[in-house]
C-alpha positions as CSV (number, residue, x, y, z in Angstrom):
1,M,8.3,23.5,-17.7
2,A,10.2,21.7,-14.8
3,A,6.7,21.8,-12.5
4,V,5.1,20.3,-15.8
5,L,8.1,17.7,-15.5
6,A,8.1,17.7,-12.4
7,E,4.3,16.7,-12.5
8,F,4.8,14.4,-14.9
9,L,7.6,12.4,-12.8
10,F,5.9,12.1,-9.9
11,Y,2.4,10.3,-11.4
12,L,4.2,8.0,-13.1
13,V,6.5,7.1,-10.1
14,R,3.2,7.3,-8.4
15,S,0.7,4.4,-11.1
16,L,3.8,2.4,-11.2
17,V,4.2,1.7,-7.7
18,G,0.1,1.9,-6.7
19,E,0.1,-0.4,-9.2
20,G,3.0,-3.4,-8.0
21,L,1.9,-2.4,-4.7
22,R,-2.0,-3.0,-5.2
23,R,-1.2,-6.5,-7.1
24,A,1.5,-7.3,-3.9
25,A,-0.7,-6.7,-1.7
26,L,-4.0,-8.7,-3.5
27,V,-1.1,-12.0,-3.1
28,V,-0.5,-11.4,0.2
29,C,-4.7,-11.2,1.0
30,S,-5.3,-14.1,-0.5
31,W,-2.5,-15.7,1.1
32,L,-3.0,-14.9,4.1
33,D,-7.6,-16.1,3.7
34,T,-5.8,-19.4,3.4
35,K,-3.8,-20.1,7.1
36,I,-6.6,-17.4,8.9
37,H,-9.6,-19.7,10.2
38,G,-12.0,-17.9,12.1
39,R,-14.4,-14.8,11.6
40,T,-12.6,-12.5,15.4
41,A,-8.8,-14.2,13.5
42,R,-9.3,-12.7,10.1
43,F,-11.0,-9.5,12.1
44,V,-7.8,-8.9,14.1
45,V,-6.0,-9.5,10.7
46,G,-6.9,-6.7,9.2
47,G,-7.3,-3.9,11.8
48,L,-3.7,-4.5,12.8
49,L,-2.1,-4.9,9.0
50,G,-4.3,-1.4,8.5
51,L,-2.6,-0.1,12.0
52,A,-0.1,-0.3,9.6
53,A,-0.7,1.1,6.8
54,Y,-2.5,3.9,8.8
55,L,1.4,5.1,10.2
56,L,2.8,3.9,7.3
57,I,1.5,5.2,4.8
58,P,2.1,9.4,5.6
59,V,6.1,7.4,5.8
60,F,5.9,6.5,2.3
61,A,4.3,9.6,0.9
62,G,7.0,11.5,3.0
63,L,10.2,9.7,1.8
64,L,8.9,9.7,-2.1
65,G,8.3,13.4,-1.6
66,F,11.3,14.3,-0.2
């Protein structure tokens, strides 16, 4: 029973955090889209943001699982 409750709580937190992060990412990307001009600059900024997400997602997942 405890495992079922833990899975439910984990799913609930993941869905709430996931939706909030999705909205925040949309707001940030919309803001950045108006500030960055040029294809190369957008490519560089997108690469840097992707690298940051690649490095930070496992950290946040570890903290949520801890």
